[in-house]
C-alpha atoms as a printed R data frame, in Angstrom:
   type eleno elety resid chain resno       x       y       z
1  ATOM     1    CA   UNK     A     1 -32.683 -23.179   8.586
2  ATOM     2    CA   UNK     A     2 -35.268 -22.158  11.132
3  ATOM     3    CA   UNK     A     3 -35.299 -23.693  14.604
4  ATOM     4    CA   UNK     A     4 -38.687 -24.520  16.102
5  ATOM     5    CA   UNK     A     5 -39.387 -25.908  19.546
6  ATOM     6    CA   UNK     A     6 -41.326 -29.151  19.654
7  ATOM     7    CA   UNK     A     7 -44.183 -27.588  21.650
8  ATOM     8    CA   UNK     A     8 -44.479 -24.777  19.085
9  ATOM     9    CA   UNK     A     9 -44.487 -27.361  16.305
10 ATOM    10    CA   UNK     A    10 -47.297 -29.323  17.956
11 ATOM    11    CA   UNK     A    11 -49.436 -26.218  18.352
12 ATOM    12    CA   UNK     A    12 -48.918 -24.964  14.781
13 ATOM    13    CA   UNK     A    13 -48.188 -28.081  12.742
14 ATOM    14    CA   UNK     A    14 -50.203 -27.134   9.626
15 ATOM    15    CA   UNK     A    15 -48.384 -23.786   9.396
16 ATOM    16    CA   UNK     A    16 -44.939 -25.402   9.634
17 ATOM    17    CA   UNK     A    17 -45.839 -28.119   7.129
18 ATOM    18    CA   UNK     A    18 -47.004 -25.436   4.696
19 ATOM    19    CA   UNK     A    19 -43.682 -23.630   5.133
20 ATOM    20    CA   UNK     A    20 -41.810 -26.866   4.433
21 ATOM    21    CA   UNK     A    21 -43.901 -27.498   1.309
22 ATOM    22    CA   UNK     A    22 -42.835 -24.047   0.061
23 ATOM    23    CA   UNK     A    23 -39.192 -25.138   0.333
24 ATOM    24    CA   UNK     A    24 -38.181 -24.048   3.834
25 ATOM    25    CA   UNK     A    25 -36.158 -26.411   6.011
26 ATOM    26    CA   UNK     A    26 -37.033 -26.551   9.717
27 ATOM    27    CA   UNK     A    27 -35.004 -27.963  12.602
28 ATOM    28    CA   UNK     A    28 -37.095 -29.283  15.506
29 ATOM    29    CA   UNK     A    29 -35.525 -28.819  18.937
30 ATOM    30    CA   UNK     A    30 -36.241 -30.272  22.347
31 ATOM    31    CA   UNK     A    31 -34.695 -28.454  25.293
32 ATOM    32    CA   UNK     A    32 -32.402 -26.619  22.909
33 ATOM    33    CA   UNK     A    33 -31.064 -29.768  21.210
34 ATOM    34    CA   UNK     A    34 -31.921 -30.592  17.599
35 ATOM    35    CA   UNK     A    35 -33.895 -33.822  17.336
36 ATOM    36    CA   UNK     A    36 -35.283 -33.741  13.781
37 ATOM    37    CA   UNK     A    37 -35.470 -31.820  10.546
38 ATOM    38    CA   UNK     A    38 -38.483 -31.179   8.364
39 ATOM    39    CA   UNK     A    39 -37.775 -30.514   4.709
40 ATOM    40    CA   UNK     A    40 -39.637 -30.561   1.420
41 ATOM    41    CA   UNK     A    41 -39.578 -33.913  -0.394
42 ATOM    42    CA   UNK     A    42 -36.773 -34.583  -2.837
43 ATOM    43    CA   UNK     A    43 -37.698 -34.413  -6.500
44 ATOM    44    CA   UNK     A    44 -38.638 -37.790  -7.937
45 ATOM    45    CA   UNK     A    45 -37.026 -38.711 -11.252
46 ATOM    46    CA   UNK     A    46 -39.341 -39.053 -14.230
47 ATOM    47    CA   UNK     A    47 -39.670 -42.358 -16.047
48 ATOM    48    CA   UNK     A    48 -37.585 -40.986 -18.924
49 ATOM    49    CA   UNK     A    49 -34.786 -39.974 -16.539
50 ATOM    50    CA   UNK     A    50 -34.820 -43.402 -14.898
51 ATOM    51    CA   UNK     A    51 -34.644 -45.155 -18.267
52 ATOM    52    CA   UNK     A    52 -31.773 -42.905 -19.378
53 ATOM    53    CA   UNK     A    53 -29.847 -43.698 -16.194
54 ATOM    54    CA   UNK     A    54 -30.347 -47.456 -16.684
55 ATOM    55    CA   UNK     A    55 -29.611 -47.466 -20.415
56 ATOM    56    CA   UNK     A    56 -26.637 -49.669 -21.189
57 ATOM    57    CA   UNK     A    57 -26.547 -51.255 -17.733
58 ATOM    58    CA   UNK     A    58 -28.249 -54.504 -18.767
59 ATOM    59    CA   UNK     A    59 -26.110 -57.181 -20.387
60 ATOM    60    CA   UNK     A    60 -27.480 -59.107 -23.318
61 ATOM    61    CA   UNK     A    61 -26.403 -62.632 -24.168
62 ATOM    62    CA   UNK     A    62 -27.111 -63.736 -27.712
63 ATOM    63    CA   UNK     A    63 -26.597 -67.404 -26.802
64 ATOM    64    CA   UNK     A    64 -28.074 -67.839 -23.314
65 ATOM    65    CA   UNK     A    65 -27.628 -71.613 -23.259
66 ATOM    66    CA   UNK     A    66 -23.862 -71.418 -23.682
67 ATOM    67    CA   UNK     A    67 -21.414 -70.620 -20.852
68 ATOM    68    CA   UNK     A    68 -20.615 -66.953 -20.384
69 ATOM    69    CA   UNK     A    69 -16.938 -67.619 -19.579
70 ATOM    70    CA   UNK     A    70 -14.395 -69.438 -21.697
71 ATOM    71    CA   UNK     A    71 -13.667 -73.137 -20.968
72 ATOM    72    CA   UNK     A    72 -10.238 -72.190 -19.509
73 ATOM    73    CA   UNK     A    73 -11.807 -69.729 -17.103
74 ATOM    74    CA   UNK     A    74 -14.484 -72.269 -16.222
75 ATOM    75    CA   UNK     A    75 -11.844 -74.781 -15.115
76 ATOM    76    CA   UNK     A    76  -9.949 -72.184 -13.085
77 ATOM    77    CA   UNK     A    77 -13.109 -71.171 -11.237
78 ATOM    78    CA   UNK     A    78 -13.990 -74.708 -10.152
């Protein structure tokens, strides 16, 4: 990771943003202390990947008007 002073960053922002877009991570410093990091964006999942991750996570009830729990459990939860 490359350290860059905040004044240097201000003067050459387009150059540093281009470096970050190419995959380089930059640490911004102020008076020698790190205050921020600039990094390329994380990869966004595709719609197919999101659907695959969610597959099987939704419950289906064949009889939605009936209670989900048994009558014994219903009484114990009251």
